[in-house]
C-alpha positions in Angstrom: 142.0 170.2 153.5 140.4 169.7 150.0 142.5 166.3 149.4 140.8 164.9 152.5 137.5 165.9 151.5 137.7 164.4 147.9 139.3 161.0 149.5 136.4 161.0 151.9 133.9 161.7 149.2 135.5 159.0 146.9 135.4 156.3 149.7 132.1 157.1 150.5 130.9 156.8 147.0 132.7 153.4 146.5 131.0 152.0 149.9 127.5 153.2 148.8 128.0 151.9 145.1 129.4 148.6 146.6 126.5 148.2 148.9 124.1 148.6 145.9 125.8 146.5 143.8 125.9 143.7 146.4 122.2 144.0 147.4 120.9 143.6 143.9 117.9 145.8 144.1 116.7 147.7 140.9 117.5 151.6 140.7 120.0 152.0 143.4 123.2 152.2 141.2 124.7 155.1 139.6 124.4 153.6 136.2 120.9 152.4 136.8 119.9 156.0 137.9 121.5 157.5 134.8 119.6 155.1 132.5 116.4 156.1 134.2 117.2 159.9 134.2 118.0 159.8 130.5 115.6 157.1 129.6 118.4 155.4 127.5 116.5 152.2 127.2 113.5 153.5 125.6 114.5 156.9 124.1 117.2 157.3 120.9 117.0 161.2 122.2 117.9 160.3 125.6 120.9 158.1 124.5 122.1 161.0 122.4 122.0 163.6 125.0 123.6 161.2 127.5 126.4 160.5 124.8 127.2 164.0 123.9 127.1 165.1 127.6 129.6 162.1 128.4 131.9 162.6 125.5 132.0 166.4 126.1 132.5 166.2 129.8 135.2 163.2 129.2 136.7 165.6 126.5 136.9 168.7 128.5 138.1 166.9 131.8 141.1 165.3 129.9 142.2 168.4 128.4 141.6 170.1 132.0 143.9 167.6 133.6 146.4 167.5 130.9 146.7 171.1 130.3 145.9 172.4 133.7 143.8 175.1 132.3 140.2 175.8 132.5 
């Protein structure tokens, strides 16, 4: 059951993000919302928090997938 849920979730995300990219409205894509949430255009602290969070998550996820731990 879980594989089906993840596939449906991924497809829904792709559809919503595709619509957001196609309509070219402001603040409706995931990237635009992350930029707004972390104030990456106006705050060095926001950029740093996002970068540390993204690098930390990416590192953890790579280790998690490759070693099947955590």
